[in-house]
N, C-alpha and C positions, 0 to 999 in steps of 0.2 A: 505494500500500500503504499501511495504517495505520501510526502508527508508535508506539511506547509506551517510556516511560522504562525505564532499564534497570535500574534502584535498583529491587528487590521490595518490593512493601507486604508489611505483617503479613497474614496469612492472617484472622485477626479483622477487623481494620479493612476489608479486602477484602469480608468477608460482610456487614460492617454497609452497605458502599458500595451493593452489591449490593441489600439490603435497600431500601436506600432509591430505589435506582433502580427497584425492582419497586413501591413507595409513591407512585414521583412518575408512572411510565408506564402501569404497568397496573393500575390501579385506576380509570381513566377512564370516564366516565359513557355517553360516546357516541365512534361513530368520529370526529368534529369534535374534540371534545379530545383524544383519543389524537393526531388528527396535526396538531393546533396546538403540542402538546406535543413531538412528534417533531421538528418545524420548527425549532421554538425550541431544543431541544438537540444536534441535530445538524447537521454540514454536507451540502449537497449529497452531496458526494461520501460523506458517512459514510452517509447515507440509502438510497443507491443499493446499496454493500456490505452494508448489515446485509438489504435486500430481497432481494439477490441470495442471499444464505446462507441465509434463511429459505426461500426458494423450492427451493435445493438441498436442502432436509431435507426437503420435504412432497414434491419429486419422489421421492428416494432411497426414503421411506417407501411411495409408489407403486409402487415396484419399477420407475421408469423405468432404464434403464442410464447408465451414468455418462458415456459420449461424447455421448448426446444429449441430456443436461443441458449439458455444459458447451458444445456446438455453441448450440444456445438460449437459455442466458445470456451468453453471449461469454465463460465464463470459463475458466481451464485446468484440465486433468483434476485436476493435485495439489489447486485449490480443489474441487475436487468430490468428491475420495477423502478 
């Protein structure tokens, strides 16, 4: 499980961080550029965690039941819900 500081960021600062994150990651011109940036930014565990969360969102949008998703992605039911 990822850990985060208990000290909360100001909402305006957090919004600026997300804007910067989008600038760096979201506007890549190619799939290869995107992959390279993600590899540079995230640890292998973080990449898997994010990929699974994106897959969960996608599968829920496709109306796949939560139990099937948790079994297929090897995550807990709580993670899916």
